[in-house]
C-alpha positions as CSV (number, residue, x, y, z in Angstrom):
1,M,-30.3,13.6,-10.1
2,S,-30.7,16.0,-13.0
3,H,-29.7,18.9,-10.8
4,L,-26.1,17.6,-10.5
5,D,-23.3,19.0,-12.7
6,P,-21.7,16.5,-15.0
7,Q,-18.4,16.5,-13.1
8,Q,-20.1,15.7,-9.8
9,R,-22.2,13.1,-11.4
10,A,-19.2,11.3,-12.9
11,R,-17.4,11.4,-9.6
12,L,-20.4,9.8,-7.8
13,Q,-20.8,7.1,-10.5
14,A,-17.1,6.3,-10.1
15,E,-17.6,5.9,-6.4
16,V,-20.5,3.6,-6.9
17,V,-18.4,1.4,-9.2
18,A,-15.4,1.2,-6.9
19,P,-16.3,2.3,-3.3
20,Y,-13.6,3.3,-0.9
21,R,-10.9,3.3,-3.7
22,G,-9.1,6.3,-2.1
23,L,-9.2,4.8,1.3
24,R,-7.7,1.5,0.0
25,R,-4.9,3.4,-1.8
26,T,-4.2,5.3,1.4
27,F,-3.9,2.0,3.4
28,Y,-1.7,0.5,0.8
29,A,0.7,3.5,0.9
30,V,0.7,3.6,4.7
31,F,1.4,-0.1,5.1
32,A,4.1,0.0,2.4
33,A,5.8,2.9,4.2
34,S,5.6,1.0,7.5
35,G,7.1,-2.1,5.9
36,A,9.9,0.0,4.4
37,I,10.7,1.6,7.7
38,G,10.7,-1.8,9.4
39,G,12.8,-3.3,6.7
40,F,15.3,-0.4,7.1
41,I,15.5,-1.0,10.8
42,F,16.0,-4.8,10.5
43,L,18.6,-4.2,7.7
44,L,20.5,-1.9,10.1
45,K,20.3,-4.6,12.8
46,A,21.7,-7.2,10.5
47,I,24.6,-4.8,9.5
48,A,25.2,-4.1,13.2
49,G,25.8,-7.8,13.8
50,E,22.7,-8.9,15.7
51,S,21.7,-12.5,15.4
52,L,20.8,-13.3,11.8
53,A,18.5,-16.1,13.0
54,T,16.0,-13.6,14.2
55,T,16.9,-10.6,12.0
56,L,16.7,-12.1,8.5
57,P,13.2,-13.6,8.9
58,N,11.9,-10.3,10.2
59,L,13.6,-8.4,7.3
60,A,12.1,-10.8,4.8
61,L,8.6,-10.3,6.3
62,Q,9.0,-6.5,6.1
63,L,10.1,-6.7,2.5
64,G,7.2,-9.1,1.7
65,V,4.8,-6.5,3.2
66,V,6.3,-3.8,1.0
67,A,6.1,-6.0,-2.1
68,L,2.5,-7.0,-1.4
69,M,1.4,-3.4,-0.9
70,V,3.1,-2.2,-4.0
71,S,1.5,-5.0,-6.1
72,L,-1.9,-4.2,-4.6
73,L,-1.5,-0.5,-5.4
74,R,-0.5,-1.3,-9.0
75,L,-3.4,-3.6,-9.3
76,E,-5.7,-0.9,-8.0
77,Q,-4.3,1.6,-10.5
78,K,-4.8,-0.8,-13.4
79,K,-8.4,-1.2,-12.5
80,S,-9.0,2.6,-12.5
81,S,-7.5,3.1,-16.0
């Protein structure tokens, strides 16, 4: 491994410590965006006057997904620093 430059060596060591960190961050961001879009749609349905018995639980679920993904992303960022 002595033929590696220091920057490449540091990057490989970081990947060994936390494998797939970039992939996890991407999934968190994609799922958060999906939840935000879903939440927006269910919010519009609630404003339009659709049945709140079905719309509000779905809206709460979408907002929960967004909150979970944001918290996981922040936890991931705390681990990296």
